[in-house]
The first five atom37 places (N, CA, C, CB, O) and aatype in JSON, in Angstrom:
{
  "aatype": [12, 14, 14, 12, 11, 15, 9, 14, 0, 14, 0, 6, 0, 7, 15, 0, 16, 0, 0, 9, 1, 14, 15, 13, 3, 3, 10, 19, 6, 12, 15, 7, 19, 15, 19, 0, 0, 0, 0, 7, 0, 3, 12, 14, 6, 0, 13, 19, 0, 10, 0, 8, 1, 0, 5, 15, 19, 7, 17, 1, 18, 6, 3, 0, 6, 6, 0, 9, 1, 5, 10, 0, 1, 6, 11, 10, 7, 0, 5, 7, 0, 0, 13, 3],
  "atom_mask": [
    [1, 1, 1, 1, 1],
    [1, 1, 1, 1, 1],
    [1, 1, 1, 1, 1],
    [1, 1, 1, 1, 1],
    [1, 1, 1, 1, 1],
    [1, 1, 1, 1, 1],
    [1, 1, 1, 1, 1],
    [1, 1, 1, 1, 1],
    [1, 1, 1, 1, 1],
    [1, 1, 1, 1, 1],
    [1, 1, 1, 1, 1],
    [1, 1, 1, 1, 1],
    [1, 1, 1, 1, 1],
    [1, 1, 1, 0, 1],
    [1, 1, 1, 1, 1],
    [1, 1, 1, 1, 1],
    [1, 1, 1, 1, 1],
    [1, 1, 1, 1, 1],
    [1, 1, 1, 1, 1],
    [1, 1, 1, 1, 1],
    [1, 1, 1, 1, 1],
    [1, 1, 1, 1, 1],
    [1, 1, 1, 1, 1],
    [1, 1, 1, 1, 1],
    [1, 1, 1, 1, 1],
    [1, 1, 1, 1, 1],
    [1, 1, 1, 1, 1],
    [1, 1, 1, 1, 1],
    [1, 1, 1, 1, 1],
    [1, 1, 1, 1, 1],
    [1, 1, 1, 1, 1],
    [1, 1, 1, 0, 1],
    [1, 1, 1, 1, 1],
    [1, 1, 1, 1, 1],
    [1, 1, 1, 1, 1],
    [1, 1, 1, 1, 1],
    [1, 1, 1, 1, 1],
    [1, 1, 1, 1, 1],
    [1, 1, 1, 1, 1],
    [1, 1, 1, 0, 1],
    [1, 1, 1, 1, 1],
    [1, 1, 1, 1, 1],
    [1, 1, 1, 1, 1],
    [1, 1, 1, 1, 1],
    [1, 1, 1, 1, 1],
    [1, 1, 1, 1, 1],
    [1, 1, 1, 1, 1],
    [1, 1, 1, 1, 1],
    [1, 1, 1, 1, 1],
    [1, 1, 1, 1, 1],
    [1, 1, 1, 1, 1],
    [1, 1, 1, 1, 1],
    [1, 1, 1, 1, 1],
    [1, 1, 1, 1, 1],
    [1, 1, 1, 1, 1],
    [1, 1, 1, 1, 1],
    [1, 1, 1, 1, 1],
    [1, 1, 1, 0, 1],
    [1, 1, 1, 1, 1],
    [1, 1, 1, 1, 1],
    [1, 1, 1, 1, 1],
    [1, 1, 1, 1, 1],
    [1, 1, 1, 1, 1],
    [1, 1, 1, 1, 1],
    [1, 1, 1, 1, 1],
    [1, 1, 1, 1, 1],
    [1, 1, 1, 1, 1],
    [1, 1, 1, 1, 1],
    [1, 1, 1, 1, 1],
    [1, 1, 1, 1, 1],
    [1, 1, 1, 1, 1],
    [1, 1, 1, 1, 1],
    [1, 1, 1, 1, 1],
    [1, 1, 1, 1, 1],
    [1, 1, 1, 1, 1],
    [1, 1, 1, 1, 1],
    [1, 1, 1, 0, 1],
    [1, 1, 1, 1, 1],
    [1, 1, 1, 1, 1],
    [1, 1, 1, 0, 1],
    [1, 1, 1, 1, 1],
    [1, 1, 1, 1, 1],
    [1, 1, 1, 1, 1],
    [1, 1, 1, 1, 1]
  ],
  "atom_positions": [
    [[-17.76, -10.32, 2.11], [-16.38, -10.03, 1.86], [-15.58, -9.65, 3.22], [-16.31, -8.86, 0.8], [-15.98, -8.7, 3.9]],
    [[-14.55, -10.34, 3.57], [-13.89, -10.14, 4.87], [-13.3, -8.79, 4.91], [-12.82, -11.18, 5.12], [-13.03, -8.23, 3.84]],
    [[-13.05, -8.15, 6.13], [-12.46, -6.79, 6.18], [-10.93, -6.99, 5.87], [-12.72, -6.06, 7.66], [-10.35, -8.08, 5.93]],
    [[-10.35, -5.76, 5.52], [-8.94, -5.76, 5.23], [-8.25, -6.06, 6.46], [-8.47, -4.45, 4.65], [-8.77, -5.83, 7.55]],
    [[-7.04, -6.61, 6.34], [-6.17, -6.9, 7.5], [-5.72, -5.56, 8.22], [-4.89, -7.72, 7.01], [-5.58, -4.53, 7.57]],
    [[-5.53, -5.61, 9.47], [-5.09, -4.43, 10.16], [-3.48, -4.25, 9.9], [-5.46, -4.58, 11.75], [-2.67, -5.11, 9.57]],
    [[-3.25, -2.81, 10.17], [-1.87, -2.52, 9.92], [-1.1, -2.42, 11.28], [-1.75, -1.21, 9.08], [-1.58, -1.69, 12.15]],
    [[-0.03, -3.05, 11.49], [0.68, -2.98, 12.91], [1.29, -1.69, 12.98], [1.82, -4.11, 13.16], [1.59, -1.06, 11.97]],
    [[1.5, -1.27, 14.19], [2.17, -0.01, 14.56], [3.64, -0.18, 14.32], [1.88, 0.38, 16.03], [4.14, -1.3, 14.25]],
    [[4.37, 0.97, 14.2], [5.84, 0.92, 13.92], [6.59, -0.06, 14.85], [6.47, 2.34, 14.06], [7.46, -0.83, 14.43]],
    [[6.21, 0.03, 16.11], [6.97, -0.87, 17.09], [6.68, -2.34, 16.94], [6.64, -0.48, 18.53], [7.36, -3.16, 17.56]],
    [[5.78, -2.67, 16.21], [5.38, -4.14, 15.99], [5.86, -4.66, 14.57], [3.74, -4.3, 16.1], [5.77, -5.85, 14.27]],
    [[6.34, -3.72, 13.76], [6.65, -4.19, 12.45], [8.19, -3.71, 12.01], [5.51, -3.61, 11.43], [8.65, -2.68, 12.51]],
    [[8.83, -4.37, 11.21], [10.11, -4.04, 10.85], [10.24, -2.88, 9.83], [0.0, 0.0, 0.0], [11.25, -2.18, 9.84]],
    [[9.24, -2.67, 8.98], [9.18, -1.49, 8.08], [7.67, -1.15, 7.72], [10.03, -1.77, 6.74], [6.72, -1.89, 7.97]],
    [[7.61, 0.02, 7.13], [6.31, 0.42, 6.68], [5.79, -0.54, 5.55], [6.37, 1.87, 6.19], [4.6, -0.86, 5.49]],
    [[6.72, -0.96, 4.66], [6.29, -1.83, 3.67], [5.77, -3.24, 4.12], [7.37, -1.98, 2.77], [4.78, -3.79, 3.63]],
    [[6.53, -3.75, 5.1], [6.03, -5.03, 5.64], [4.79, -4.91, 6.41], [7.02, -5.65, 6.49], [3.99, -5.85, 6.42]],
    [[4.58, -3.8, 7.08], [3.4, -3.44, 7.91], [2.07, -3.3, 6.89], [3.72, -1.97, 8.75], [0.98, -3.8, 7.15]],
    [[2.34, -2.65, 5.86], [1.23, -2.23, 4.88], [1.03, -3.41, 3.83], [1.63, -0.8, 4.07], [-0.03, -3.46, 3.22]],
    [[1.89, -4.24, 3.63], [1.74, -5.34, 2.59], [0.46, -6.1, 2.53], [2.77, -6.33, 2.78], [-0.16, -6.26, 1.48]],
    [[0.04, -6.59, 3.79], [-1.14, -7.39, 3.75], [-2.5, -6.63, 3.52], [-1.21, -8.13, 5.0], [-3.47, -7.21, 3.03]],
    [[-2.51, -5.38, 3.87], [-3.68, -4.54, 3.69], [-3.76, -4.06, 2.18], [-3.6, -3.3, 4.69], [-4.81, -3.86, 1.56]],
    [[-2.41, -3.89, 1.67], [-2.3, -3.4, 0.27], [-2.79, -4.73, -0.59], [-0.65, -2.86, -0.11], [-3.56, -4.57, -1.54]],
    [[-2.38, -5.84, -0.29], [-2.88, -6.98, -1.09], [-4.37, -7.19, -1.03], [-2.21, -8.23, -0.63], [-5.02, -7.44, -2.05]],
    [[-4.89, -7.09, 0.1], [-6.4, -7.15, 0.32], [-7.06, -6.0, -0.55], [-6.79, -6.96, 1.95], [-8.05, -6.25, -1.24]],
    [[-6.58, -4.91, -0.51], [-7.21, -3.77, -1.18], [-7.3, -4.05, -2.63], [-6.45, -2.46, -0.94], [-8.37, -3.94, -3.24]],
    [[-6.0, -4.47, -3.3], [-5.95, -4.7, -4.69], [-6.87, -5.82, -5.07], [-4.57, -4.97, -5.13], [-7.52, -5.75, -6.11]],
    [[-6.95, -6.95, -4.22], [-7.8, -8.06, -4.47], [-9.22, -7.71, -4.46], [-7.56, -9.09, -3.52], [-9.95, -8.16, -5.35]],
    [[-9.72, -6.89, -3.45], [-11.14, -6.67, -3.1], [-11.64, -5.5, -4.08], [-11.31, -6.27, -1.46], [-12.77, -5.56, -4.56]],
    [[-10.8, -4.48, -4.35], [-11.33, -3.34, -5.06], [-11.06, -3.22, -6.6], [-10.81, -2.16, -4.43], [-11.79, -2.53, -7.32]],
    [[-10.03, -3.9, -7.05], [-9.68, -3.68, -8.43], [-9.08, -2.33, -8.67], [0.0, 0.0, 0.0], [-9.02, -1.94, -9.84]],
    [[-8.63, -1.61, -7.75], [-8.01, -0.28, -7.93], [-6.84, -0.44, -8.77], [-7.61, 0.39, -6.6], [-6.27, -1.53, -8.72]],
    [[-6.34, 0.54, -9.61], [-5.23, 0.49, -10.51], [-3.92, 0.57, -9.65], [-5.33, 1.67, -11.57], [-3.57, 1.54, -8.98]],
    [[-3.31, -0.54, -9.78], [-1.95, -0.66, -9.09], [-0.95, 0.23, -9.9], [-1.43, -2.24, -9.04], [-0.01, 0.75, -9.3]],
    [[-1.13, 0.41, -11.24], [-0.1, 1.09, -12.05], [-0.34, 2.57, -11.61], [-0.26, 0.84, -13.74], [0.67, 3.27, -11.59]],
    [[-1.45, 3.1, -11.29], [-1.68, 4.42, -10.86], [-1.0, 4.66, -9.55], [-3.12, 4.68, -10.76], [-0.46, 5.75, -9.36]],
    [[-0.98, 3.64, -8.54], [-0.37, 3.85, -7.31], [1.14, 4.0, -7.4], [-0.72, 2.78, -6.42], [1.78, 4.68, -6.61]],
    [[1.7, 3.3, -8.45], [3.18, 3.39, -8.64], [3.53, 4.82, -9.23], [3.71, 2.19, -9.65], [4.69, 5.21, -9.14]],
    [[2.6, 5.58, -9.82], [2.83, 6.69, -10.35], [2.66, 7.96, -9.46], [0.0, 0.0, 0.0], [2.55, 7.85, -8.24]],
    [[2.66, 9.2, -10.12], [2.5, 10.35, -9.32], [1.16, 10.53, -8.76], [2.85, 11.48, -10.05], [1.04, 11.07, -7.65]],
    [[0.16, 10.15, -9.4], [-1.21, 10.36, -8.9], [-1.87, 9.13, -8.24], [-2.08, 10.81, -10.05], [-2.48, 8.3, -8.92]],
    [[-1.72, 9.02, -6.92], [-2.13, 7.87, -6.17], [-3.76, 7.9, -6.1], [-1.43, 7.9, -4.67], [-4.39, 8.9, -5.77]],
    [[-4.31, 6.71, -6.45], [-5.71, 6.54, -6.34], [-6.19, 6.84, -4.79], [-6.08, 5.06, -6.82], [-5.47, 6.6, -3.82]],
    [[-7.43, 7.36, -4.71], [-7.92, 7.72, -3.43], [-7.91, 6.48, -2.5], [-9.32, 8.34, -3.56], [-7.7, 6.68, -1.31]],
    [[-8.11, 5.3, -2.91], [-8.23, 4.15, -2.2], [-6.86, 3.84, -1.49], [-8.69, 3.05, -3.11], [-6.8, 3.3, -0.39]],
    [[-5.75, 4.23, -2.23], [-4.41, 4.01, -1.61], [-4.11, 5.25, -0.72], [-3.26, 3.8, -2.74], [-3.44, 5.07, 0.29]],
    [[-4.55, 6.43, -1.02], [-4.34, 7.51, -0.12], [-5.12, 7.17, 1.27], [-4.86, 8.88, -0.81], [-4.64, 7.51, 2.35]],
    [[-6.32, 6.49, 1.14], [-6.97, 6.12, 2.37], [-6.11, 5.11, 3.18], [-8.35, 5.54, 2.06], [-5.99, 5.19, 4.4]],
    [[-5.61, 4.27, 2.51], [-4.6, 3.18, 3.02], [-3.52, 3.88, 3.76], [-3.95, 2.29, 1.82], [-3.23, 3.56, 4.91]],
    [[-2.89, 4.84, 3.1], [-1.85, 5.6, 3.82], [-2.23, 6.24, 5.02], [-1.31, 6.58, 3.03], [-1.45, 6.26, 5.97]],
    [[-3.48, 6.82, 5.07], [-3.96, 7.52, 6.16], [-4.26, 6.48, 7.36], [-5.23, 8.32, 5.73], [-4.1, 6.78, 8.54]],
    [[-4.7, 5.24, 6.9], [-4.89, 4.16, 7.8], [-3.66, 3.81, 8.56], [-5.37, 3.02, 7.09], [-3.67, 3.6, 9.78]],
    [[-2.53, 3.75, 7.74], [-1.23, 3.52, 8.48], [-0.81, 4.63, 9.25], [-0.15, 3.2, 7.59], [-0.26, 4.43, 10.33]],
    [[-1.03, 5.86, 8.79], [-0.73, 7.11, 9.75], [-1.53, 6.91, 11.12], [-1.24, 8.63, 9.0], [-0.98, 7.14, 12.2]],
    [[-2.72, 6.5, 11.06], [-3.54, 6.47, 12.22], [-2.99, 5.53, 13.3], [-4.92, 6.07, 11.84], [-3.32, 5.66, 14.48]],
    [[-2.12, 4.58, 12.87], [-1.45, 3.7, 13.88], [-0.04, 4.05, 14.17], [-1.47, 2.3, 13.44], [0.65, 3.32, 14.88]],
    [[0.39, 5.13, 13.65], [1.64, 5.7, 13.97], [2.68, 5.8, 12.96], [0.0, 0.0, 0.0], [3.77, 6.28, 13.26]],
    [[2.42, 5.36, 11.74], [3.47, 5.47, 10.64], [3.31, 6.9, 10.16], [3.26, 4.36, 9.4], [2.23, 7.48, 10.15]],
    [[4.47, 7.44, 9.74], [4.47, 8.74, 9.09], [3.69, 8.58, 7.66], [6.04, 9.26, 8.89], [3.84, 7.57, 6.97]],
    [[2.94, 9.52, 7.31], [2.16, 9.41, 6.06], [3.19, 9.33, 4.84], [1.13, 10.71, 5.9], [2.99, 8.54, 3.92]],
    [[4.22, 10.11, 4.84], [5.14, 9.97, 3.81], [5.72, 8.64, 3.57], [6.13, 10.83, 4.01], [5.82, 8.18, 2.43]],
    [[6.13, 7.97, 4.69], [6.63, 6.55, 4.75], [5.56, 5.56, 4.24], [7.04, 6.17, 6.25], [5.86, 4.63, 3.5]],
    [[4.32, 5.79, 4.66], [3.19, 4.91, 4.26], [3.06, 5.04, 2.76], [1.84, 5.3, 4.99], [2.92, 4.04, 2.06]],
    [[3.1, 6.21, 2.29], [2.81, 6.53, 0.76], [3.96, 5.95, -0.01], [2.68, 8.18, 0.42], [3.69, 5.33, -1.04]],
    [[5.22, 6.07, 0.36], [6.3, 5.45, -0.28], [6.25, 3.95, -0.27], [7.51, 5.9, 0.31], [6.64, 3.3, -1.24]],
    [[5.76, 3.37, 0.84], [5.65, 1.85, 0.92], [4.65, 1.35, -0.02], [5.27, 1.37, 2.33], [4.83, 0.29, -0.62]],
    [[3.52, 2.14, -0.2], [2.47, 1.74, -1.05], [3.05, 1.83, -2.54], [1.16, 2.67, -0.81], [2.91, 0.91, -3.34]],
    [[3.73, 3.02, -2.85], [4.4, 3.03, -4.25], [5.37, 1.9, -4.47], [5.17, 4.35, -4.48], [5.45, 1.38, -5.58]],
    [[6.12, 1.49, -3.43], [6.96, 0.39, -3.5], [6.28, -1.0, -3.76], [7.7, 0.36, -2.29], [6.67, -1.83, -4.58]],
    [[5.27, -1.11, -3.0], [4.41, -2.41, -3.14], [3.77, -2.45, -4.56], [3.19, -2.46, -1.99], [3.68, -3.54, -5.14]],
    [[3.32, -1.31, -5.14], [2.76, -1.26, -6.42], [3.78, -1.62, -7.45], [2.17, 0.06, -6.67], [3.52, -2.45, -8.32]],
    [[5.04, -0.98, -7.37], [6.07, -1.33, -8.29], [6.44, -2.83, -8.29], [7.26, -0.51, -7.98], [6.67, -3.45, -9.33]],
    [[6.48, -3.36, -7.12], [6.77, -4.77, -6.9], [5.73, -5.6, -7.61], [6.81, -5.11, -5.4], [6.09, -6.53, -8.33]],
    [[4.45, -5.3, -7.43], [3.35, -6.05, -8.03], [3.4, -5.86, -9.58], [1.95, -5.57, -7.43], [3.12, -6.81, -10.31]],
    [[3.71, -4.77, -10.04], [3.76, -4.58, -11.53], [4.91, -5.38, -11.97], [3.91, -3.06, -11.98], [4.74, -6.1, -12.95]],
    [[6.09, -5.36, -11.39], [7.15, -6.13, -11.78], [6.95, -7.54, -11.87], [0.0, 0.0, 0.0], [7.37, -8.22, -12.8]],
    [[6.26, -8.01, -10.83], [5.84, -9.47, -10.8], [4.93, -9.83, -12.0], [5.06, -9.8, -9.43], [4.95, -10.92, -12.56]],
    [[4.16, -8.82, -12.34], [3.27, -9.08, -13.55], [3.97, -8.81, -14.87], [1.99, -8.2, -13.48], [3.35, -8.98, -15.91]],
    [[5.16, -8.41, -14.88], [6.01, -8.23, -16.09], [5.64, -6.77, -16.78], [0.0, 0.0, 0.0], [5.81, -6.55, -17.98]],
    [[5.16, -5.9, -15.95], [4.9, -4.58, -16.52], [6.23, -3.68, -16.46], [3.68, -3.89, -15.7], [7.04, -3.77, -15.54]],
    [[6.35, -2.88, -17.47], [7.61, -1.89, -17.49], [7.03, -0.64, -16.97], [8.32, -1.63, -19.03], [5.97, -0.19, -17.39]],
    [[7.79, -0.04, -15.99], [7.46, 1.32, -15.52], [8.7, 2.16, -15.25], [6.62, 1.25, -14.24], [9.78, 1.58, -15.26]],
    [[8.66, 3.32, -15.04], [9.73, 4.3, -14.7], [9.62, 4.87, -13.31], [9.71, 5.43, -15.68], [10.45, 5.7, -12.92]]
  ]
}
């Protein structure tokens, strides 16, 4: 299984969402972690770890967490899921 894509630093990416998207997609594909849970209040540990990875390259943790929630909502919307 190939490693997850790296997350570019804030100076190299337009937004946290754009920076995290490739790694988010890899994580969902490789792990089968609940995307619905990531969109809600209790983010799965795998996504918390992803937010910490983003923080380690310069993103604020809160921005990374919100980007992950946004990506989860987008993925759920693309799958036709209803969420609040």
